[in-house]
C-alpha positions in Angstrom: -7.0 -3.2 -28.5 -10.6 -4.3 -28.2 -12.2 -4.9 -24.8 -12.4 -8.7 -25.4 -8.6 -9.0 -26.0 -7.4 -6.8 -23.1 -4.9 -8.4 -20.7 -6.9 -7.7 -17.6 -5.1 -10.3 -15.5 -1.4 -9.5 -14.9 0.9 -12.4 -14.1 3.6 -12.6 -11.5 7.3 -13.0 -12.2 8.8 -16.5 -12.2 9.9 -16.1 -8.6 11.0 -13.8 -5.8 14.6 -12.7 -5.7 14.1 -9.9 -3.2 15.5 -7.2 -5.4 15.1 -3.6 -4.3 13.7 -4.8 -1.0 14.3 -1.5 0.9 12.5 0.5 -1.7 9.7 -2.0 -1.8 9.4 -1.8 2.0 9.2 2.0 1.7 6.5 1.8 -1.0 4.4 -0.7 1.0 4.5 1.8 3.9 3.4 4.7 1.7 0.2 2.8 0.8 -0.8 3.1 4.4 -1.2 6.9 3.8 -3.9 6.1 1.3 -5.8 4.2 4.0 -5.2 6.8 6.8 -6.4 9.6 4.5 -9.6 7.8 3.4 -8.6 7.6 -0.2 -9.1 3.9 -0.8 -11.7 1.1 -0.1 -10.9 -2.6 0.3 -8.0 -3.4 -2.1 -8.6 -0.6 -4.7 -5.9 1.9 -5.5 -2.1 1.7 -5.8 1.2 3.5 -5.6 4.1 3.0 -8.0 7.6 4.3 -8.1 10.6 4.1 -10.5 13.7 2.3 -9.5 16.5 4.9 -9.7 18.9 4.2 -12.5 17.0 1.3 -13.9 14.3 0.8 -16.6 12.1 -0.6 -13.9 9.3 0.4 -11.5 7.6 -1.0 -8.4 3.8 -1.4 -8.0 1.3 -3.0 -5.6 0.2 -6.5 -6.4 -3.3 -6.8 -7.8 -6.0 -7.4 -5.1 -3.5 -7.4 -2.2 -5.2 -6.0 1.0 -3.6 -3.0 2.7 -3.7 -4.7 6.1 -1.4 -7.5 4.7 0.8 -5.4 2.4 4.5 -6.0 2.9 7.4 -5.7 0.5 6.5 -9.0 -0.9 3.2 -7.5 -2.0 5.1 -5.1 -4.2 6.1 -6.3 -7.7 9.0 -5.2 -9.8 8.1 -4.5 -13.4 9.9 -3.4 -16.5 8.7 -0.3 -18.5 6.6 -2.5 -20.7 4.6 -3.6 -17.6 6.0 -7.1 -17.4 6.7 -8.5 -13.9 10.4 -9.3 -13.5 10.5 -10.0 -9.7 7.8 -10.9 -7.2 5.3 -13.5 -6.5 2.2 -11.3 -6.8 0.7 -10.4 -10.2 1.0 -6.6 -10.5 -2.0 -4.2 -10.4 -4.4 -4.2 -13.3 -3.3 -0.6 -13.8 0.3 -1.6 -14.5 0.1 -0.9 -18.2 -1.2 2.6 -17.5 1.6 3.3 -15.1 4.2 1.9 -17.5 3.0 4.1 -20.3 3.3 7.2 -18.2 6.9 6.3 -17.1 7.8 5.7 -20.8 6.5 9.0 -21.9 7.1 11.4 -19.0 10.7 11.1 -17.9 10.2 13.6 -15.1 7.7 11.3 -13.4 9.1 9.0 -10.7 6.0 8.2 -8.8 2.3 7.6 -9.4 -0.9 7.1 -7.4 -4.4 5.9 -8.3 -7.4 6.2 -6.0 -11.1 6.2 -6.2 -11.3 8.8 -3.3 -15.0 9.7 -3.0 -15.3 13.5 -3.5 -12.7 13.7 -6.3 -14.3 10.6 -8.0 -17.7 12.3 -7.8 -16.2 15.2 -9.9 -14.8 12.5 -12.3 -18.2 10.9 -12.6 -19.6 14.3 -13.8 -16.5 14.8 -16.1 -16.1 18.2 -14.4 -12.8 19.8 -13.7 -12.3 21.1 -10.1 -12.1 24.9 -10.5 -9.2 26.7 -8.9 -11.0 28.7 -6.3 -8.7 28.1 -3.3 -5.2 29.4 -2.7 -4.3 25.8 -1.7 -5.3 24.7 -5.2 -3.2 27.4 -6.8 -0.2 26.4 -4.6 -0.4 22.7 -5.4 -2.0 22.4 -8.8 -1.3 25.8 -10.4 -4.9 25.9 -11.7 -7.9 23.7 -12.1 -7.6 19.9 -11.7 -8.3 18.7 -15.3 -10.5 15.8 -16.5 -9.0 13.1 -18.7 -10.9 11.0 -21.3 -12.9 7.9 -20.5 -10.8 4.7 -21.0 -11.3 1.0 -20.2 -9.0 -0.8 -17.8 -6.6 -3.5 -19.0 -4.1 -1.9 -21.4 -2.3 1.4 -21.7 -5.4 3.4 -22.7 -5.6 5.1 -19.3 -1.9 5.9 -19.4 -2.4 7.5 -22.8 -5.2 9.7 -21.4 -3.1 10.7 -18.4 -0.1 11.7 -20.6 -2.3 13.6 -23.1 -4.0 15.5 -20.3 -1.0 16.3 -18.0 1.9 16.9 -20.4 2.5 20.6 -20.3 0.0 21.1 -17.4 0.9 22.4 -14.0 -1.4 20.0 -12.2 0.0 16.7 -10.9 -3.5 15.3 -10.8 -6.1 14.3 -13.4 -9.6 13.1 -12.9 -10.1 10.3 -15.4 -13.7 10.4 -16.5 -16.1 8.0 -14.8 -13.1 6.4 -13.1 -11.0 8.2 -10.5 -7.9 10.0 -9.6 -4.4 9.6 -11.0 -1.5 11.7 -9.7 2.1 12.0 -10.7 5.2 13.3 -8.9 9.0 13.4 -8.7 8.7 10.6 -6.1 6.0 8.2 -4.9 5.7 10.4 -1.8 5.1 13.5 -3.9 2.4 11.6 -5.8 0.7 10.5 -2.6 0.7 14.1 -1.4 -1.0 15.2 -4.6 -3.6 12.5 -4.1 -4.3 13.6 -0.6 -4.6 17.2 -1.7 -6.8 16.3 -4.6 -9.4 14.8 -2.3 -9.1 17.6 0.2 -9.8 20.4 -2.3 -12.5 18.3 -4.1 -14.4 18.1 -0.8 -14.0 21.7 0.1 -15.0 23.0 -3.4 -18.0 20.6 -3.3 -19.1 22.1 0.0 -18.6 25.6 -1.4 -20.9 24.9 -4.4 -23.7 23.8 -2.0 -23.7 27.4 -0.6 -23.4 29.2 -4.0 -21.0 29.7 -6.8 -17.4 29.9 -5.6 -15.4 33.0 -6.4 -12.7 32.5 -9.0 -9.0 33.5 -8.5 -7.5 35.5 -11.3 -5.0 33.7 -13.6 -2.3 36.1 -12.6 -2.8 35.5 -8.9 -2.9 31.7 -9.4 0.4 31.9 -11.2 1.9 34.1 -8.5 0.7 31.7 -5.8 2.0 28.6 -7.6 5.4 30.1 -8.3 5.8 31.1 -4.6 4.8 27.7 -3.4 7.2 25.9 -5.8 10.2 28.2 -5.2 9.9 29.8 -1.7 7.7 27.6 0.5 9.2 25.2 3.0 12.8 24.3 3.8 15.1 24.7 0.8 
């Protein structure tokens, strides 16, 4: 789709029926973690989550401020990105989220931010190298860069899927844009977004002092497997 025909303004549903209110309330609260962790500015960024057992997902309304975000600021959409319940037009990133949900069945939550350190790496189109054990744990290797894509259709979603399918990382730096993360829940995707900014900042600081030391591929794999299978309460 050409830039001049992109659907950059998403329309609301025909009304508000209050469907999936409890999940919408939970999703609204999760957005506050983006604010408290310094990942978003003004109204930018969003969190989305699949509705279990339905071909639907929830996403923040376009341009809704975080200080006023309640369940009514969360819109219910189908997997083609059309609003089916809610009085707020959904995020301009809705088509990208919908594409990911359609093509990655294991993904149940997504986050998009323009967090400053990670987005600085995206502006350089430079992957964040895996030079920290925390990176090996969470990302299983470097955080990759996805292709440049304009906002307004599913082009960004296509880039996310092409980059992350078969990749251990739950995060991608979309070139010249920002961070997109995926997870088995919205909360897991938020965690990945928080961790992305944390390691982006630390690796940036390290590069100011010299070239960071790499971790061997074998050790990265061992750390990732331990974190996935043995860390925390099972």
